[in-house]
N, C-alpha and C positions, 0 to 999 in steps of 0.2 A: 504494500500500500504506500502511496506517495504522500508525504507529509512534510511540513516545515514547522519549526518551532519559532514562535515570535512572542516575546513578552511572557515566556514560560507557558505558552499555550500551543497546543498542537493544531495546526491548520491543515486540513485535507485539501488536496487539489485533484480535480478530475482530469482524466485523459484529454477531454475536450479542451480544457483550459491550457494544458501543455501544448496541444496541437495548434491552437490559435496563436500561441506565443512564438512557436518556431516556424509557422507557415511562411511568414515574410522572409525569414532567413533562408529557408530551403528554396524559395522562389528566386532568390538572388543567384543561385547556382544552377537552376533548372534551364535546360536547353530546349525544352518542349513546353508548350502552353497546355498544361494539363492540371486538372483539379488535384489538390494535394489532400489525400485522405489518409487515415491511419494505415490502410493497407497498401498505399503507394510505395513502390520501391525506388531506390535511387536510380537503378538501371532504367526503369520506365521513364524517368525524367531526363535521362541522358547524362547523368552525373557520374563521372569516372572515379576511380579509387583515390586519386590524388585530391580531387575536389571534395570527396567525402571527408578526408582528413581535415581539410581547411574548414569545411562546414561544421564538423564536430567541434573544432577549436572555437569557432565563432559562437556556437550554441553554448559551450561551456562559459565563455566570456560574457555573453549577453544574458544568460539565465542564471549565472552564478552557481553552476553545478560542475561536478567532475564526472567525466565519462571514462570508465576504466577500459583498458585495452581489451 
């Protein structure tokens, strides 16, 4: 379950909230005009493996999260 702690309170975040936050970031790397859904793959957007690394680094920075290898 995804959660954040703020002022000693646990705040739950839905997958939809996460998706809405990263959609604009993914769109920056997309080579195809396609709707971004939870099931959308990087491959279907034309994003190559090098761009995936750059995208994940941007998501980490913008969302203040750490994505493990």
